[in-house]
N, C-alpha and C positions, 0 to 999 in steps of 0.2 A: 781712873785717870792716871796717866803716865807721870812718873815722878821726875823725869828728866827736865832740864831747864828749858824754859820758853824764852822768847825774845820779843821785843816790841818793834812795830813798824809804824812810823808816824807819817801821815799823808798831809801834814800842814804845809801848804805851798807858799811860795813867795807872794803870790796873789792874795792868799788869805792874810798874810802878814801886812801887806800894804793896805788892804781893806780895813783890817782891825786898827792899824795905825791912824788912818784918816778918821775913822769913827771916833776913836778915843781922843784925838786932838780936838775935834769939834766938841765932844762932851766936856773935856777939860776947860775949854774956853768958855762954853755956855754956863758951866757951873762954877766959874771963877776959881778953878783949881781943885774943888772938892772931889771931883771924879777921879783925881789922881790917887786917892786913897782906896778906891774900889778897883781901879785898873789892875793892881798886882794880883787880884783874885782871878780876874778874867783871862789874863795872859796864860798862866799854866792850865786853866780850865779849858781854854780854846784848844790848846795843844793836846791835852788829855783826851778830849772828845774826838779827835782825829787820829787816835792811836788804836791799833789792833794788836792782839796777842797772837804770835806765830808759834806753832808747835815745832818740835825738833825735826819733823818731816816736811816743814814748809807750809803746812796747811794753817788756815786761820782758825784759831781755837776760840777766840772771843774778842770783845772790845772793852776798852776802859770807859768807865762812866763816872762822872763826877756829879754828885747830887747836891752840890752847894747852891743855895738859893740866894737871890738878891737880898732878901730880908736879913739873912744871917751875915752876908757880906757887909751890909750897911751897919748892922749892929756891932760887928767887930771893928769896922773902920771908925765908927763914932768914938769908941773907947780910945783907939789909938790916935785919933785926931787930938783929943783932949791931952793925952800923954805927950804927944809930940809938941803941942803948944807949951805945956808946963816945962818940958825939958829943953825948950828952945831948939827942937829939931833932932835931938840925939836919939829919942825913942824910935824914930823912923827906921834907923838901922836895924833895930831888933824887930820891928814890925815886919820888915821884908821876910825875915826868917820865919816868923810866926804865920805869915800868910801861906807860905809853902807848906808848912805843917798842917794847917787847917784844910788846905786843898787836898793834900794827900790823905788825910784822915777821912775825907768824904768821897774818896775814889775807890771804886771796886771793879772787879772784872766780871763782865756779863758773858758767860760761856755760851757758845753756840749749841752745845749738847748738854743735857742735864748731867750734873755731877752727882755721883752716887755717894 
């Protein structure tokens, strides 16, 4: 494998963003706001799943894949809902950063060719 730097190309379109926004607005209303604690996981995950890794020569090297499951999202969100209630909303600011960390820890590159 070449040690030169790769770059990312994201194909997340405006149409994808509008579709996700409508879906999440409906879910937040139906769940009386509880879906707002799961939404921060899906936003970066949706973008990551539409991202490819591009080699220095412009060829597609692989794709990003996030293995975060709904169960782990709900488990993490439940803990932070409790903390947010206890801290009168202040824990939510820390929660946003933790969400990004969890999503990135569950993300990997799936290469198009086997890595030796």
